[in-house]
C-alpha positions as CSV (number, residue, x, y, z in Angstrom):
1,X,-61.5,-29.8,-70.8
2,X,-61.9,-27.3,-73.2
3,X,-58.9,-27.7,-75.9
4,X,-57.3,-23.8,-76.4
5,X,-59.1,-22.7,-79.3
6,X,-62.5,-24.0,-78.7
7,X,-63.9,-21.1,-76.3
8,X,-67.8,-20.8,-76.3
9,X,-67.9,-19.1,-73.3
10,X,-66.8,-15.4,-71.4
11,X,-64.8,-17.6,-68.9
12,X,-63.1,-19.6,-71.8
13,X,-62.3,-16.5,-73.6
14,X,-60.9,-14.9,-70.3
15,X,-58.7,-17.8,-70.1
16,X,-57.7,-18.6,-73.8
17,X,-56.6,-14.5,-73.6
18,X,-54.2,-15.5,-71.4
19,X,-53.0,-18.6,-73.0
20,X,-52.3,-16.7,-76.3
21,X,-49.5,-14.7,-74.4
22,X,-47.4,-18.0,-74.2
23,X,-47.1,-20.1,-77.8
24,X,-44.7,-22.5,-75.5
25,X,-48.0,-23.3,-74.1
26,X,-50.0,-23.2,-77.0
27,X,-47.0,-25.5,-78.5
28,X,-48.2,-28.2,-76.7
29,X,-51.6,-27.9,-77.1
30,X,-52.7,-27.1,-73.8
31,X,-56.8,-28.0,-72.9
32,X,-57.8,-26.3,-69.5
33,X,-61.3,-26.4,-67.0
34,X,-62.6,-24.8,-64.3
35,X,-59.7,-26.1,-61.1
36,X,-62.2,-24.6,-58.4
37,X,-65.9,-22.8,-58.1
38,X,-65.8,-20.1,-55.8
39,X,-67.6,-20.2,-52.4
40,X,-67.3,-17.8,-49.2
41,X,-69.0,-20.1,-47.0
42,X,-68.4,-22.1,-45.2
43,X,-65.1,-22.6,-47.2
44,X,-63.3,-20.0,-48.3
45,X,-61.9,-20.3,-51.5
46,X,-61.6,-18.7,-54.9
47,X,-63.6,-16.1,-54.9
48,X,-60.9,-13.2,-56.1
49,X,-59.4,-14.9,-59.4
50,X,-61.2,-17.7,-61.8
51,X,-58.8,-20.6,-61.2
52,X,-57.5,-22.7,-63.6
53,X,-56.3,-25.9,-64.1
54,X,-54.1,-26.1,-67.5
55,X,-53.0,-29.6,-69.0
56,X,-50.8,-30.1,-72.0
57,X,-50.1,-32.9,-74.2
58,X,-46.7,-32.8,-72.5
59,X,-44.9,-31.4,-69.6
60,X,-46.2,-30.4,-65.6
61,X,-49.6,-28.4,-65.7
62,X,-50.3,-25.2,-64.7
63,X,-52.6,-23.3,-62.0
64,X,-54.0,-19.7,-63.7
65,X,-55.2,-17.5,-61.0
66,X,-57.2,-14.6,-63.2
67,X,-57.5,-11.5,-60.8
68,X,-61.5,-10.6,-60.9
69,X,-62.0,-6.9,-61.7
70,X,-64.3,-6.2,-58.4
71,X,-61.2,-7.6,-56.1
72,X,-58.7,-5.6,-57.9
73,X,-58.2,-3.8,-55.0
74,X,-57.9,-6.6,-52.5
75,X,-54.5,-7.5,-53.6
76,X,-51.5,-6.0,-52.5
77,X,-49.0,-4.9,-55.2
78,X,-46.3,-6.9,-53.8
79,X,-48.2,-10.6,-54.1
80,X,-46.7,-12.4,-56.7
81,X,-42.6,-10.7,-55.6
82,X,-44.2,-12.8,-52.0
83,X,-45.4,-15.5,-54.3
84,X,-41.3,-16.0,-55.8
85,X,-40.0,-15.6,-52.3
86,X,-42.0,-18.4,-50.9
87,X,-41.5,-20.6,-53.3
88,X,-37.9,-20.2,-53.5
89,X,-38.0,-21.1,-48.8
90,X,-39.8,-24.2,-50.1
91,X,-43.4,-23.8,-49.3
92,X,-44.9,-22.2,-51.9
93,X,-45.2,-23.6,-55.4
94,X,-42.9,-22.5,-58.0
95,X,-44.2,-19.0,-60.0
96,X,-44.5,-19.8,-63.9
97,X,-46.6,-16.5,-65.3
98,X,-47.4,-13.2,-64.4
99,X,-49.1,-10.4,-65.5
100,X,-51.6,-7.8,-65.0
101,X,-53.9,-9.6,-63.1
102,X,-52.7,-13.3,-63.2
103,X,-50.8,-15.3,-62.4
104,X,-49.2,-19.2,-62.8
105,X,-48.5,-21.8,-60.7
106,X,-47.3,-24.6,-60.4
107,X,-49.9,-27.5,-60.5
108,X,-50.1,-29.4,-57.3
109,X,-51.4,-32.4,-58.4
110,X,-53.0,-35.5,-55.9
111,X,-52.7,-36.4,-52.7
112,X,-52.3,-32.8,-51.9
113,X,-55.2,-31.1,-51.3
114,X,-56.9,-28.0,-50.0
115,X,-56.6,-27.5,-46.1
116,X,-60.1,-27.7,-43.9
117,X,-60.5,-26.3,-40.3
118,X,-61.0,-30.2,-39.4
119,X,-57.3,-31.2,-41.0
120,X,-55.1,-28.2,-39.5
121,X,-56.8,-29.2,-35.4
122,X,-54.1,-31.8,-36.3
123,X,-51.2,-30.8,-33.7
124,X,-49.2,-31.8,-36.3
125,X,-50.6,-30.0,-39.1
126,X,-50.9,-27.4,-37.7
127,X,-48.1,-26.9,-36.8
128,X,-46.2,-27.8,-39.9
129,X,-48.4,-24.6,-41.2
130,X,-46.6,-22.7,-38.0
131,X,-43.4,-23.7,-39.6
132,X,-44.1,-23.0,-42.9
133,X,-45.3,-19.6,-42.2
134,X,-42.2,-19.2,-39.3
135,X,-39.9,-19.7,-42.5
136,X,-41.2,-16.5,-44.6
137,X,-41.0,-14.0,-41.7
138,X,-37.3,-15.3,-41.7
139,X,-36.5,-13.7,-45.2
140,X,-36.1,-10.0,-45.8
141,X,-39.2,-7.8,-45.8
142,X,-40.7,-6.8,-49.2
143,X,-40.6,-3.6,-48.8
144,X,-44.4,-3.3,-48.7
145,X,-45.9,-2.2,-45.5
146,X,-50.0,-4.7,-44.8
147,X,-51.3,-3.0,-42.0
148,X,-54.5,-4.7,-41.1
149,X,-56.0,-2.0,-38.9
150,X,-55.6,0.7,-41.7
151,X,-57.3,-2.0,-44.4
152,X,-59.6,-2.1,-41.8
153,X,-59.9,2.0,-41.3
154,X,-59.9,1.6,-45.2
155,X,-62.7,-1.1,-45.7
156,X,-64.6,0.6,-43.0
157,X,-64.9,3.6,-45.1
158,X,-66.0,1.7,-48.4
159,X,-68.4,-0.5,-46.7
160,X,-70.3,3.1,-45.4
161,X,-70.0,4.8,-48.8
162,X,-71.3,1.8,-50.2
163,X,-74.4,1.7,-47.6
164,X,-73.5,-2.2,-47.0
165,X,-75.9,-3.5,-44.9
166,X,-73.2,-3.8,-41.3
167,X,-74.6,-5.6,-39.0
168,X,-75.6,-3.7,-35.4
169,X,-72.7,-2.9,-33.0
170,X,-70.4,-3.1,-36.5
171,X,-68.6,0.5,-35.5
172,X,-68.2,-0.2,-32.0
173,X,-66.1,-3.6,-33.1
174,X,-63.6,-0.8,-35.9
175,X,-63.0,1.4,-32.8
176,X,-62.7,-1.6,-30.5
177,X,-59.9,-2.4,-33.3
178,X,-58.4,1.0,-33.3
179,X,-57.8,0.4,-29.5
180,X,-56.0,-2.6,-30.4
181,X,-54.1,-0.9,-32.5
182,X,-53.1,1.8,-30.1
183,X,-52.0,-0.8,-27.4
184,X,-50.3,-2.9,-30.0
185,X,-48.4,-0.1,-31.5
186,X,-47.6,0.8,-27.9
187,X,-46.1,-2.4,-26.8
188,X,-43.8,-2.4,-30.1
189,X,-43.6,-4.9,-32.8
190,X,-40.9,-6.2,-35.5
191,X,-42.2,-6.7,-38.8
192,X,-41.2,-8.9,-40.8
193,X,-42.8,-10.5,-43.9
194,X,-46.0,-12.1,-43.3
195,X,-48.4,-14.3,-45.7
196,X,-51.5,-12.2,-43.7
197,X,-53.9,-14.7,-44.3
198,X,-55.0,-17.2,-41.5
199,X,-57.8,-18.9,-44.2
200,X,-57.3,-22.4,-43.6
201,X,-58.5,-23.0,-47.9
202,X,-55.1,-20.9,-48.5
203,X,-52.9,-24.2,-46.7
204,X,-52.2,-27.2,-49.1
205,X,-51.8,-30.3,-47.8
206,X,-49.7,-33.3,-49.6
207,X,-50.7,-36.0,-47.7
208,X,-48.1,-39.3,-48.0
209,X,-45.9,-36.5,-49.4
210,X,-42.9,-35.5,-47.8
211,X,-44.3,-36.5,-44.0
212,X,-47.6,-34.9,-45.4
213,X,-45.7,-31.3,-46.3
214,X,-47.6,-28.2,-46.4
215,X,-47.5,-25.1,-49.0
216,X,-48.8,-21.7,-49.1
217,X,-50.8,-20.5,-51.4
218,X,-52.7,-17.7,-52.3
219,X,-50.5,-14.4,-51.8
220,X,-53.1,-11.9,-52.3
221,X,-52.6,-9.6,-49.4
222,X,-48.8,-10.5,-48.4
223,X,-46.7,-7.6,-47.0
224,X,-44.8,-6.5,-44.4
225,X,-45.8,-7.0,-40.9
226,X,-45.8,-8.4,-37.3
227,X,-45.6,-11.9,-37.5
228,X,-47.3,-12.5,-35.0
229,X,-50.6,-12.0,-36.9
230,X,-49.9,-15.0,-38.8
231,X,-50.2,-16.9,-35.6
232,X,-53.1,-14.2,-34.0
233,X,-55.5,-15.1,-37.2
234,X,-54.0,-18.8,-37.8
235,X,-54.6,-19.5,-34.6
236,X,-58.1,-17.8,-34.5
237,X,-58.9,-19.8,-37.7
238,X,-58.5,-23.4,-36.5
239,X,-58.1,-23.4,-32.7
240,X,-61.7,-23.5,-30.6
241,X,-60.4,-24.3,-27.3
242,X,-57.6,-23.0,-24.6
243,X,-55.0,-25.9,-24.6
244,X,-55.1,-26.2,-28.4
245,X,-54.7,-22.8,-28.8
246,X,-51.3,-22.3,-26.4
247,X,-49.5,-25.8,-27.7
248,X,-49.8,-23.8,-31.0
249,X,-48.2,-20.8,-30.6
250,X,-45.6,-22.2,-27.6
251,X,-44.7,-24.2,-31.3
252,X,-44.0,-21.0,-33.1
253,X,-42.3,-19.4,-29.5
254,X,-40.3,-22.4,-28.6
255,X,-41.8,-21.6,-24.9
256,X,-45.3,-20.3,-24.5
257,X,-45.2,-16.7,-23.5
258,X,-48.8,-14.7,-22.6
259,X,-47.9,-11.9,-23.6
260,X,-47.7,-13.4,-27.1
261,X,-51.1,-15.6,-26.4
262,X,-52.5,-12.0,-25.6
263,X,-51.0,-10.6,-28.2
264,X,-52.3,-13.3,-30.8
265,X,-56.1,-13.5,-29.5
266,X,-56.1,-9.5,-30.2
267,X,-54.9,-10.8,-34.0
268,X,-57.6,-13.1,-34.3
269,X,-60.2,-10.6,-33.1
270,X,-58.6,-7.7,-35.8
271,X,-58.4,-10.5,-38.4
272,X,-62.6,-11.1,-38.1
273,X,-63.3,-7.4,-38.2
274,X,-61.1,-6.9,-41.3
275,X,-62.7,-10.3,-42.6
276,X,-66.4,-9.6,-41.6
277,X,-66.2,-5.6,-43.1
278,X,-64.6,-6.9,-46.8
279,X,-67.6,-10.1,-46.2
280,X,-70.4,-7.2,-45.8
281,X,-69.0,-5.0,-47.8
282,X,-67.7,-6.9,-51.2
283,X,-71.5,-8.2,-51.2
284,X,-72.4,-5.0,-52.0
285,X,-69.7,-4.0,-54.4
286,X,-68.8,-7.2,-56.7
287,X,-70.5,-7.2,-59.5
288,X,-70.9,-11.6,-59.0
289,X,-74.3,-13.1,-58.0
290,X,-74.0,-16.1,-56.2
291,X,-71.3,-16.1,-53.6
292,X,-71.9,-15.6,-50.3
293,X,-69.7,-13.0,-49.2
294,X,-72.2,-10.8,-46.4
295,X,-72.9,-14.6,-45.4
296,X,-69.1,-15.2,-44.4
297,X,-68.8,-11.2,-43.9
298,X,-71.6,-11.4,-40.9
299,X,-70.2,-14.5,-39.5
300,X,-66.2,-13.6,-38.9
301,X,-68.3,-10.3,-38.0
302,X,-69.9,-12.4,-35.3
303,X,-66.6,-13.9,-34.3
304,X,-64.9,-10.7,-33.8
305,X,-67.9,-10.2,-31.0
306,X,-67.5,-12.8,-29.0
307,X,-63.9,-13.2,-29.2
308,X,-63.8,-9.0,-27.7
309,X,-66.8,-9.6,-25.7
310,X,-65.0,-12.6,-23.8
311,X,-64.2,-11.5,-19.9
312,X,-60.5,-11.3,-20.5
313,X,-60.7,-9.3,-23.5
314,X,-59.5,-5.8,-20.9
315,X,-56.3,-8.4,-19.3
316,X,-55.3,-9.6,-23.4
317,X,-55.5,-5.6,-24.4
318,X,-53.6,-4.4,-21.2
319,X,-50.7,-6.9,-20.7
320,X,-49.2,-7.1,-23.8
């Protein structure tokens, strides 16, 4: 780890510029290091911000996120508020530092670790993750709407403007997402405070702590939305087979409802289109090389195409 005051790289200087705003941290002789390397595929984590671990001569460590300029448009204005609400609900780490583009959180030490898709294929852990999301949904609204359909439209426009190399058939996926929007809005939605993030790595697992407790992190997309988007996005991320999907939906709802299942399947495709457009576009617009944005984006678009191409798709669309 690097002692404060010994910066030699641009990364070091970014970190020390934040530490410099906290005399109370400086007084405790901080040391810091990169806590998570940016990876888009096969695991998706740490691409929007530098993720830094800070330890002190005395006192609890801090997990610091310093947002990259090329990701500023991908973070909602309610992200810090959402992180604070999640912490107050007991499903997220405490917020210790906030400023423009910077968020400091209570560090979750070992045995805590980020989840992988395979971890959440364990029905018990998936149920706990759904319970954590449900606690968010039961709290008051954030006051900021996050509509995945509007985000798809914005990303599609950005992709065209940037001449992003979208795979053949992407326009059809965007058009289908618009049809899903019409069907879901016609059936009605009830807005709740949502994570809006189905990525497995944004769920922390505390193995051996509180019966393998979970915590939610990364509220960059948090906002008021249909809570079934949260369920559908997570189920889409981790469940490969029908029994697991149905079991997860039944756990969240308390009983299995075919119409809610249909909604979740459609939302899974919507999340794939949204993240697919994001990945392919950021492969062009991000100044940082070496991150597999394009690979991630094309994989998500392929997954969306598979779901939308299912023979049951029209039935899901008609029965909401």
